[in-house]
LUMDREN-119839 format. One record per residue: residue in one letter; x, y, z of N, C-alpha, C in turn. Coordinates in pm, whole numbers, plus 50000, padded with zeros to 5 digits. Atoms other than C-alpha are relative to their C-alpha. Layout:
BEGIN
aXYZXYZXYZ ...
END
This chain:
BEGIN
x500005000450150546244548432730499474986049952 x500325011150036545634511632692498324997150012 x501494999349991542124514632814499625008949905 x500474989550105541494545332584500044994749861 x499895007150146542484526032282499034989649994 x501145011750014540134497232346498695006749999 x501454994250023537334519932402499875004849870 x500114995350135537944535832075499544988549913 x500155011050081538104503131914498794993250024 x501315003349986535074491132088498895007549930 x500764989750075533344522131966499764995849845 x500215001750147534114513931611499454986949971 x500615012050026533024477731636498585001650022 x501324999849979529754487331780499265005749891 x500664994150117529054504531468498985012150039 x500784989649942527764536131670499605012149894 x499914991350086528274556931363500895010650017 x499024989950001530824577631511501354997049918 x498615001350073534204584031321501034997750083 x498735001849913537574578531437500425013350027 x499534985949972538734607731643501275004149931 x498594997750068541554628231487501234997950095 x498635002449913545064621931617500195011450080 x499654990049914546044642431907498995006950058 x501174991849943542494652432001499884998150166 x500005000249874541234654232358499714983550056 x499865013849949541404623832586498634994450018 x501355005849970538654598632598499534999250143 x499995000849836538864601632979499385012950040 x500444986149937537594637932987498955001350082 x501294997849918534144640233103499474985749997 x500545012949991533884604433068498844995649888 x501365001550081530964610332822500364997149861 x499695003150146530574600932496499335011249897 x500384987350108529334635632336501135002749912 x498964998850113531054638232011500185016649967 x499844986350026530244676131965501045007650102 x499514990949895531284690332301501504991450026 x498445005649993534494664132318500805004349901 x499234996850105535564676331992499964989549877 x500215010350093534514643831790498775004449903 x501054997450095532334655831474499654990249906 x500555007850112530334637731199500845006549870 x499294992950126532374644830870499045000749883 x500994995350125530494659730557499994989549910 x500055010950088529384635430292500935004149879 x499074997150117531814632429989499095008749892 x500764992750126531154655429699499744991749888 x500345011250112531134625029445500214988750055 x499875012249965531104590229462501354994850000 x498355005650001534264571929547500264993649880 x499565005750147535994559829246500554985650039 x499575013149979537374528829417499044994250106 x500795007449910535554502129620498554996349952 x501495002550061532154488029587499095011050011 x501034989249991529234512729494499094997950103 x501055002149904526584518729739499024991749948 x500935010750027523694494629768499105008849891 x500934995450108521034499529448500555006649916 x499244994850107523544509029200499425000049871 x500505003950136522064492828928498765006249978 x501314996450011518554506128996500235017149979 x499614984550019520014542329019500575002349877 x499554995650145522014540028689498824997949905 x500985003050092518974525928510499045012149996 x500894987750003516714555728644500695012149942 x499504987350084519314583428552499954998649869 x500125002150136519654567728218498855002349932 x501454998150041516054565928143499635017350004 x500314986149999515664601928270500755009749896 x499434992250103518374614128049499544997849860 x500575001350143517024597227742498795006249968 x501244993550042513824616527783500515015249934 x499684987650075515874647227660499935011750103 x500334988849899515074666927988501165004150079 x498895001249926518414661228146499704996150161 x500395001849882516604649328468500754988850068 x498975011349935519134619828534501045008650064 x499064991349956521724647228581499365007750131 x500764992349890519304668128813499954990550117 x500205010449864518794635029033501325000250052 x498715001749951522504632429089500785013550033 x499624987249966523044670229126501085006349895 x499204994350119524974675328796499445009049912 x500684991050080523444706328690500585005249888 x499544997050125525794716828440499954991449891 x500265009150098525544686828250498455001249950 x501514996250015521644691828293499885010949889 x500174984050093522054727228128500324995649857 x499505002250141523924711027823498714989649935 x501165008350042520924684027786498975009449959 x501084991350029518474712327790500345007749879 x499434992650113520484733127542499814991049864 x500155009950118520584702527298498494999649968 x501445002250045516884697127318499255013449950 x500334987450047516194733827287500555003949856 x499514999350125518314734126976499084992049887 x500775007950086516434705126824498675007349981 x501264994849999513164720926919499945013849884 x499844989250091514354753326738500324996249844 x499805006050145515524734126432498844994049941 x501165010150046512344711926406498955010349987 x501144991350019509904741626438499995013449944 x501105007650018507824750326274500244988849899 x499745011050040507264717926130500175001849821 x499774998150138508654715025755499824986549926 x500365009450071507564693025481501154988149989 x498875012050023511074677425436500424996750155 x499615004149876511514673425833501165006150046 x498974994349944514394680126059501154993149900 x498905006550094517724675325851500574987250079 x499735011949936519204642325897501175000650125 x498724997049920522574654826055499665003750133 x500504996149893520624672926331499434987450076 x500415010549931518854641526434501094992050053 x498975009349968521824620726433500735005450120 x499344992649886523654646326647499335000450129 x500944998649873520874648126895499964986550074 x499945014549949520574609926929501354998850051 x498785004149928524244608427001500295007450143 x500124994149878523904634327265499334993150114 x500875006049914521074617127432500564984950041 x499275013349957522954581727423501005003150097 x498694995749924526314600427554499285003950152 x500934994049871523724617027833499794986450086 x500485013949939522294581927928501204992250064 x498945009849963525464563927952500785009650103 x499384992349902527234593128144499164999650132 x500774998749889524374597328373499904987150082 x500065013749948524134558528449501454998550074 x498854999349936527924560828521500185006450144 x500034992349870527584588928782498984995150125 x500985002949915524414576828939500284986050060 x499655011949942526004542429000500715001450124 x499164996649853528334557029279499455009550079 x500534988449922525904581429402498864994450089 x501045005049935523854572729695498955010150013 x501444992649990520264586629692499344998350130 x500554999449859518604594430017498734993049988 x501325006649999515674568930082500274988749905 x499905010250086515514534829914498925002549880 x501094995450094512284548329731500385006049877 x499634989150104514124573429526500364993149866 x499495007050144515884549729261498854992449945 x501285007450056512504531429234499385010949906 x500844989350033510734564129165500765004949864 x499074994150132513524576128907499704990549884 x500325008650103513014544828708498695001449931 x501474997450053509434546528704499845013949929 x500204988550058509544582628613500765001149851 x499184999150141512274577228342499244992649900 x500885004550117510024552928161498785007349969 x501434990250042506924576428177500595009749918 x499524987250103509234606128036500494994349876 x499495004850123510364582527766498865004349884 x501274994250096506764592827622500215011949946 x499714986150059507964627827591500575000449850 x499375001550141510414619927292499084994849920 x500655008950088508274594827156498775007049959 x501234993450060505154615327153500315013449927 x499734987350070507014646427059500364994349846 x499635006450128508364626226757498664997449898 x501325002450076504704616626673499265011249970 x500614988450012503424648526713500725009749884 x499244994250118506184664526498499604992449867 x500475009050122505534635226238498635006649940 x501144996350021501964647126230500065014849938 x499934987150038502804682526179500755002049885 x499414999150135505264675325918499284994649897 x501005006150105502744653625718499025010649962 x500994990450034500234681625748500905011149910 x499234990150080503044706725627500184994849857 x499965004050136503474683425338498804999249933 x501595000750063499684680925261499985014949949 x500164985150062499794720625240500915002149904 x499264998550129502624720525015499424993449874 x500485005450117501164697524785498565005149955 x501264991950040497754715924802500295012049925 x499434987350084499944746224692500374998249874 x499465002950126501314728524418498794997749927 x501285000850075497774718624306499385013149957 x500664985950026496514753824336500975006549897 x498884995150090499684764924125499504993549864 x500565005350134498264738823855498665006449966 x501354994350043494964752423879500305014649945 x499744986350041496144788623832500654998849847 x499424998750131498014778823513498824994749901 x501325003750087494834762423376499255011749967 x501024989150014492754792223435500865010949919 x499294990450093495524815123282499994994949860 x499935005350129495884792222977498735001149915 x501314999650068492134793122917499605013549947 x500344985750045492164830222861500765003349873 x498774997350100494784825322572499324990249878 x500105009750116494354808622222500914987450028 x499385012449956495344771622245501485000849964 x498655000050050498454776222020501015008250106 x499084992549914499684802622256499994994450158 x500015004749884498724782922583500554986250006 x499905013649987499974748622501501094998150111 x498915000749885503114755422728499604999750125 x500844997749875501044766223017499264987650044 x500695011449978498784738422974500964986850049 x498825010249953501724712422969500555000150153 x499574997849876503124727223285498964994750103 x501015004349896499784722423477499944985949987 x500105013250008499574688123338501004991050079 x498915009549921503004676823477499675002650158 x500254999449857501864691023823498994989150033 x501175010749965498654669723833500554984849973 x499535014750017500524639223704500834996350117 x498875004749890503454642123956499174998250136 x500585001649843500874645924262499274987749990 x500585013050006498864615424136501104988950011 x499035011850016502034594024067500814999150105 x498895001249889504334605024352499495001150128 x500824997849861501824613224630498804994549998 x501295006650007499044588824573498945001950117 x500925002949890497644587924917499695016350077 x500174986949945497744627324969498565006249959 x501454994650035494644650124995499985006549873 x499874994350108495894668524695499914990849879 x500275010850086496114635524484498604996449972 x501385003950007492684626424565498925012449925 x500694988950057491524661224412500395000849828 x499534997950131493534655424093498804995049885 x500955001850094490554636323902499115012449979 x500934987950040488274668123948500745010749925 x499324988750076491144690323829500164995649869 x499925003850143491674670723516498825000049936 x501184996750064487914674023446500125014149972 x499754985550012488584711423490501035001949878 x498974998950122491684708123248499504996149881 x500445004750098489654689423001498975010749941 x500864991350034486884715523001500625013649944 x499184987650052489324744722946500654995949871 x499415000850147491214728722661499174999549907 x501045002250113488004718722493498995010649990 x500804987250003486554753522544499545003249848 x500404998250142486614760122148499034992349945 x501045008250032484504730422088498595001950069 x501364996849914481794738722360499425014049932 x500204987150067481884773522186499634998049853 x500355005350142481204756021837501015007549895 x498884995750096484474770121696500894988649960 x499425013150036485234737321545501575000349935 x498665001950076488284745921329501065001750127 x499344996449872489784760121663500164987650089 x500065008349910488914731421846500874985849960 x499425013250048490664702221638501345000250060 x498765000649946494044710621777500104994850145 x500145001749863493174711322155499324985150010 x500615013349978490994678822116500734989349950 x499005010750046493694660421929501064997450123 x499195001549892495984668522226499294990850110 x500695009949885493324654122468500024986149965 x500155013950045492964624122271501314992550011 x498715007849953496644615722309500565000150141 x499614999049854496894622622674500274987050072 x499925011849916496324585122778501364993149959 x498595004550029499844579922587500915004250132 x499194995649889501404599822896499495000550129 x500834999449866498784596823160499334988150026 x500685013449976497644565823333498585001949970 x501224999050026494394556623208498824999450111 x500715001449846493124548123562499635013250040 x500384985449948493574583823663499275006349897 x500754991650074491884598623349498534993550016 x501365005449995489014573423376499035001749860 x501094999050143486064581023126500595008649928 x499394987850079488074612523020500874993849901 x499135007250121490414588922818499544998549879 x500655004150124487924579922557499105012449944 x501034989050035485764614222577500265008549870 x499784991350096487664634322309499504993649863 x500285007350142486814608422025498835006849936 x501184997450079483334618121945500075017749975 x499974985350025483914658221982500965001449882 x498894997350117487124655421759499404994949874 x500495003350124485314636421500498905011149943 x501104988850036482454662221509500595010249945 x499184986450042484884691321484500754999649887 x499235001450129486974676021210498655001349870 x500984997450115483614672721006499645013249981 x500554988650033482154704721084501315011749936 x498944990550059485674722621008500234998249846 x499685002550153486274704120686498825004449899 x501034994850091482774710320545500015014249985 x499974985549992482984746220640500945004649917 x499084997350090486124749020416499954993949866 x500125005650133484964728620115500155011549902 x499824990450106485854747619814500595013650016 x499224984349962487474778519991501414995650030 x498404999149951490874784420165500294985950062 x499825011849926492334750620264499454989049954 x500955010650049489674730320106499154990450074 x500745010149895488714711120412500484985749970 x499445016050028490714679720273500884996750123 x499195005249884492964677120576499164995150108 x500935004849871490304677420835499174989349949 x500855010550029487994655320628500744987549982 x499155011350036490844631720526500274994050160 x499665004249879491764629820899498744991050059 x501185007549970488234620620980499644987349971 x500115014950067488014591520756500874991850027 x499015011749978491174576420844500064997250142 x499945002149847490724582821228498784992450038 x501115003149919487284576821299498934993749868 x500755003350139485894557220951498624996050035 x501575005949964482754541321139499285010450063 x500794989849923481784573521317498735004949911 x501214992550049478504591421257500335011049891 x499584988250080480444622521131500704995249891 x499425006350115482364600020883498954997949897 x500745003850077479454587620728499085013049928 x500554988650052478054622720662500925007449900 x498944993650086481204633420455499454998149855 x500405001350162479934619220104498795007349973 x501034992250028476564635520128500115014949996 x499744987250001477934667320238500605005949880 x499464996150120480384669819940499184999849888 x500865001650125477894659419684498925010950007 x500884988849988475344684919816500675013549987 x499334987450045477894712619791500225001649854 x499684998750138478984702819435498675001349919 x501494996450072475174701319342499685016149999 x500334984249989474764737319461500815007149914 x499204990450090477804751319282499954996249859 x500325001250147476884734818954498915008449976 x501054990950029473654753418979500325014250010 x499534984049987475394785819080500885004149858 x499134995150115477464782918737498875008149900 x501204991450083473994797418585499665013050056 x500314986549923473864826018853500745012149944 x499214987050029475324859618868501584998950002 x498534998349983478834849718972500504985949957 x499635014950045479764819218772501394997150021 x498635000649982483504826718808500134994250149 x499885004549858483294824119198499504985750001 x500475012849986481134793219159501094989649916 x498975008750074483674778818921501354994750097 x499025003249908486494782819179499784991850124 x500255005549920484714768519440499664984849967 x500075012050072483694738219217501394993549998 x498755005750035487304734019116500594994550158 x499595005749891488334732119479499354987750068 x500595012249961485614708219570500424986949931 x499295010350083486904685719288501234994750050 x498485002149936490474687819428499774992750116 x500245006749833489284679419796499534986849976 x500675011649996487144651319699500904988649924 x499125011750058489604635019472501074995350084 x498765003749920492284633019751499384993750133 x500245004849882490064620220025499864983049995 x499995014150003490264582020128498704993250005 x501175006049984486984571620035499525000049831 x500235002650125486114556819696498595009749936 x501174995550039482524570719662500285017149987 x499514985750016483784606719732500935001749904 x499064994750105486524606419489499284997249879 x500904997450113483904597619226499285014149988 x500624985150001482164629519319500965010249961 x498984990250020485494646019271500185000949847 x499815001550141485774634418918498745006749912 x501164992950061482264645818838499965016250012 x499794987049977482944678018971501175008149904 x499154994550101485944683418746499504999949881 x500694999450139483864675818448499155012850003 x500764988549983481544704818561500795012450005 x499034989150002484624727518595500045006649859 x500024995450126484654728318224499035011649956 x501144989750019481214745418198500255012050064 x499594986049917482304769218476500885009849947 x499174990150053485264782618307499485005249888 x500684992550134483264790217970499115008550055 x501104989849959480504804118177500695012250071 x499104988549951483114825318359500405009949909 x499444992150099484604838518052498875009149915 x500954992650052481384848617906499415009750078 x500434990849917480194864018207500985013650027 x499084987549994483444886618224499905010249880 x500294991150140483014897017864498675009250024 x501244993449977479294908217956500095011150091 x499764989249895480534926618259500985011049971 x498874989750049483114945818058501554997050037 x498765004349940486064927518201500664993749878 x499525003950139487554923017855501444993150008 x498525004949985491234915517958499774987650064 x500195013549906489984889218231499174989549893 x500915008550081487454874617958500924992449885 x499225005450109490184871017674500934990150058 x499055007749910492534853417944499424985550045 x500945009249962489794830018071499724990649873 x500565008550126488464817817718501104996849912 x498865004650083491874816717567500614989050061 x499595010949913492864792817844499144988749982 x500895011750022489644772117799500204994049851 x499885007050154490174767717415501434992149982 x498905009650005493714755717500499944987450091 x500295010149915492754733817784499124989449956 x501065011150024489794716917643499835000649850 x500045000850141490574712517285498724992949913 x501175008050052487794685817231498725005650039 x501344994749957485024707417373499435005849879 x500984994650118482304718217108500055012650024 x500154986849999482564752317235501435009550001 x498464993650019486354759917154499845010249897 x500024989750080485564777616857499145013750043 x500844988449962482894801517000500935008650118 x498904992549887485574806317305500785009749938 x499054992050063487964818717058499565012549930 x500894986750067485464843316895499785009750098 x500224989349868484554858917236501395004150042 x498724995049962488344859717328500435010949880 x499384988450104489204878616988498895013750011 x500724989149968486164901017049500435008250137 x499574993749868487314908117409501505007449980 x498614993250014490844916717294499755013749919 x500274990050085489494940617038499295011550095 x500884989549925486914957417303500925004650105 x499144994749899489904960917545500655013949957 x499674987250045491054989717307499005007349939 x501234994050075487584996817130498884994550097 x501135005249947484874993817393498714997549935 x501335000950076482154995617146500004985649943 x499835013650048483394962017019499304989550104 x500465008949914482044946217343498725002850039 x501404996049984478574958617342499104987650031 x500605012050008477544924717269500814988049939 x499415014050044478424888117235500294997749839 x500005004650172479764877816869498894990349986 x500995007250022476884859016727500314985550002 x499655013749963476644822616811500264991849833 x500105005650131475954814816425500285009849905 x499464991250127477424828016100498575002649931 x501164993950081474724849715926499954996749843 x499795001350148473644841915580499865010749904 x500104987150076473184864615283501255001849931 x498904996850109475634880315036501035003150109 x498654996849935479244887015142500605010149912 x499424989850075481314915715076501574995750020 x498615004949988485014913015003500765015450050 x499094990149928487574933315215501404995249979 x498615001850039491154934615082501105008350089 x498924990949914493844943615349501334997849968 x498775000250048497214952415233501075005850108 x499044996449901500384957215446501215007349941 x498804992150034502824984415370500865002850104 x499074999549877504604980915694501274991550005 x498675006250001508114968915742500044986750107 x500225010849904506724941915992498584993649987 x501185005649993504224916816043498655007150067 x501124995349949500684925516122498744989550015 x501105011049968497834905616282498685009950017 x501424991750005494234919416209498944992550071 x500945006149932491634910216455498575007649955 x501454993550045487884917416346498884991250077 x501435006149925484334912316522498975007449934 x501344992250056480834920616399499124988549979 x500875011350036478344896516227500804985950008 x499205012749986481374873616214501245004650075 x498864996149913484734872116417500994990949942 x498875009150038488104859616324501375011149986 x498844992750018491824872116267500684993549869 x499245002450133494234872915958501245004750026 x498564995549982497964876015960500655003949869 x499364996250139499904897015695501534999950043 x498835000249985503494892115635500685012649988 x499514988250028506024919915659500195004049843 x499744995350123506314941915347501605002849978 x498495000750045509904936715188500165013249936 x499594986850066511424971415108499035012750040 x500784989549992508554990015252500675007850136 x499284990149886509335021915508499105006950046 x500814990649921507995043415743499725012449921 x500374985650103506145075215609500065011150109 x500284988349928506285109915736498465000850011 x501544999949970502905120115886499455008749892 x500734992650109502375144315602499844993249854 x499975004850149502825119215309499264985050038 x500265015050006501585083515452498624999649945 x501295001950073497995088115321500095000949857 x499905000350130499225097615011500684988049904 x499105011950086501815070614914499664986350060 x500055015749948500855040915137499174992249901 x500605010450115500135010814910499845006649861 x500014993250155500665031614595501094998049932 x498935000150066503945021414484499794990149889 x500165008850122503795007214129500724989749985 x499085011250002505114973014082500384992750120 x499685006149843505424964214461498874990050024 x500935011549989503624931814553500055003450170 x500355000049851502064939214898499454990050059 x500485012049948501294911415134498555005650017 x501574997349998497354909215126499364989550059 x500965010549942494534891515308498565003249958 x501484997950054491094888415161498844993250101 x500955006349891488054884615395498635001949928 x501345000250093484414878415261499015002350133 x500744997649894482174895815522498655003249964 x501534996550005478244896515575499925014150038 x500294986449955477004930215605499885002750138 x500084997149858477144947915927500935010150049 x499104991749944479034969116179501394989650043 x498815008249956482674957516219500975006950096 x498884994049912485564965516470501304993449973 x498695006750026489164959516384500915003150099 x499024995149921492204959116583501224994549903 x498945002350089495634960316399501164998650104 x498965002549918498544944316592501414999849935 x498624997650054502204952516481500934987650069 x499145012149947504374919116523501305004149974 x498504999150026507824910416413500375009949918 x499484990150073509854936616290499585015050053 x500414988149953507904962616486500805006550110 x499594994549866509484985516768499065002050095 x501104998049899508194992217094499385012149974 x500634986450031507275027716968498774998049907 x501065004050088504975011016713498654995750085 x501195000749907501345015616840498984988049924 x501165006650060498654988716772498775010050002 x501114989149978495305006716698498824991849943 x501155007050043491944999116637499085009649929 x500944989550097489175012216387498714991549992 x501395004850006485485004816304499365003249874 x500784994650115483155006615990498814991149998 x501255007750047479934994015838500424994349871 x499625006350139480364970515555498294996749965 x501344999050053477194975715319500104989749880 x500245008050129475904951815039500475008349871 x499794993350106477154959614703501355006849977 x498614995350007480644973514780501154989850012 x498835005749967484054961114774501015008850078 x499344990149933486334973715027501474996050006 x498685002149988489994978615061500735006250122 x499244993249881492364986515375501474998749967 x498574999450004496104997415382500465002450151 x499554996549879498044993515703501525004949977 x498614995750012501225014015723500495006350128 x499464993649877503475031315978500635012449965 x499574985250016504205068516012501055002650099 x498894996149870507155083616201499565011250080 x500394988349902506505105316495501435006750034 x498804991049972509095133616560500734995850140 x499185003049862511745121716816499905010950093 x499984988149905511415155616964498505002850044 x501154998150003507725152116971499355014449983 x500554988450055507045183216766498804997949961 x501414999850056503445192916671500014997949863 x499955002150150503825177816319498564997549956 x501335003650052500715173516090499654983650026 x500625013549987498755141516172499144993849895 x500995004250084496825118215966498535004150069 x501305000849953493025121116002499984986150101 x500085011949898491715097516301500264984249898 x499735011750106493155063716149499054989450020 x500955012349969490245042316304498675006349931 x501154997250082487765061916061500284996149875 x499685005950137487655040215759499215007749888 x500764994550116486625053015411499974988249901 x500515010150083485125033415148501094999449865 x499465004150138487145019014849500925011649953 x499445009949904489955023014928499815005650150 x499894995449868490005023615302501245004750030 x498894994349947492605044915473500314994150150 x499645004949847494375027915795501485003350004 x498614996249973497495038915938500334997250155 x499474998649859499775034816246501195007349996 x498794992249970502505055416383501034997850101 x499165002849882505455056516607500665011750027 
END
């Protein structure tokens, strides 16, 4: 027994690699041999995991570094190296989840929470892999070295993936910005098909897109295209100017001129100052086209003179206004003096308001010539048979221009026009400008009406007379008016005496104070001949309130000589 124990001890000391025989096994003196298998002595299997106590196997640091590096690659190869396949699957699942979340590349990139979570998984896998590999013996001294080298190489996988993904993300961002640019282009195109007032909002949206691309993403491909898009924007907004629709062009060109207040001048370049000349030209063309008409052109020309006082367009304002005034003064002698007068009046008003001393003087000159135009207009209206308009025009002339030498004649024509409105024969010709010479006949007009009467007459001479109401006079029945009017003995009838040259006359009797709405004014006519004295009596007859067919006077506008019979009825 003693020799057997020694043999076992010697065997262990020799380091032959055999294990200690189990207690109670076959005797070492059996076949005297050293065969382990046949004698019942076997090599025990390797441990399933590294021992948790005692010193780690040789090369632990290198193994740990290799496993850690392999796990940091995100491929779980550090776990595969040490045979921890379950943990390797977890790494693969984490990497697959990241790839699933990241692809396709989005302009905003992977959500920050996903990245932080994945990095924590990689760090944990590296630490855990290093810990396990430290106590795991790898066959062959070369394997830890290869693991470290492979780990270093495979670190390029996440780094390269990040670079590739960053490039894809940048490209996605570029595509997104180009889509925004295209959206702005579509808005400009849509706005160009509408009037500017309706399209202002759409233009503003497109401009915000261009400005945001240039200011927020200055290095992008889309930002580099913005200058070209701004040129297209300017062309679209200023289209009315290119089409010579100058009045429509004023508002959009004004908008373009104010853009440097909200858009960087460096971005606009030469576009910043381009609208000045087109705007000045449009203000001039629009203002001149409206001179004397609706709007008058004063707003546009005034803006031109204030904003671009030294421009070529501003220098043309004075000559253009003067030319238009001269043309309208000449038109006062044409076929449409009334229209020419209105244009001339508008020209004078516009010129008087412009911020240019020379132009204001032209306005004052135009105002003086309007006086001629009003008179010429009233005369023309009379000659055209527009008697009511002629009366209004010439009556207004006489009131407005009391110091004008034509006031008396204007009143005569207005009187003749009022008569002619009721008796067109009175408007066949203008009243004579000069009073005729020769003998004059007396016409005595008496008023037998209980109201005042104004008598208008025109012929070789024109004028008006007024008769007071007849105190105590009454209205007559139709059957007795011609017999009783102006015949009451002892009654003092209001009278007017006219001395008239011979010729054909037309009269209008207008019942004034004391007359009711049912008393009619009436007109009549007669020829005054030399050698006669004429009388006329005006009175009122009652008309049946039931409109019965009662006997009427003979036509009251047919005068008779000495005495005249003249009547009115109600």
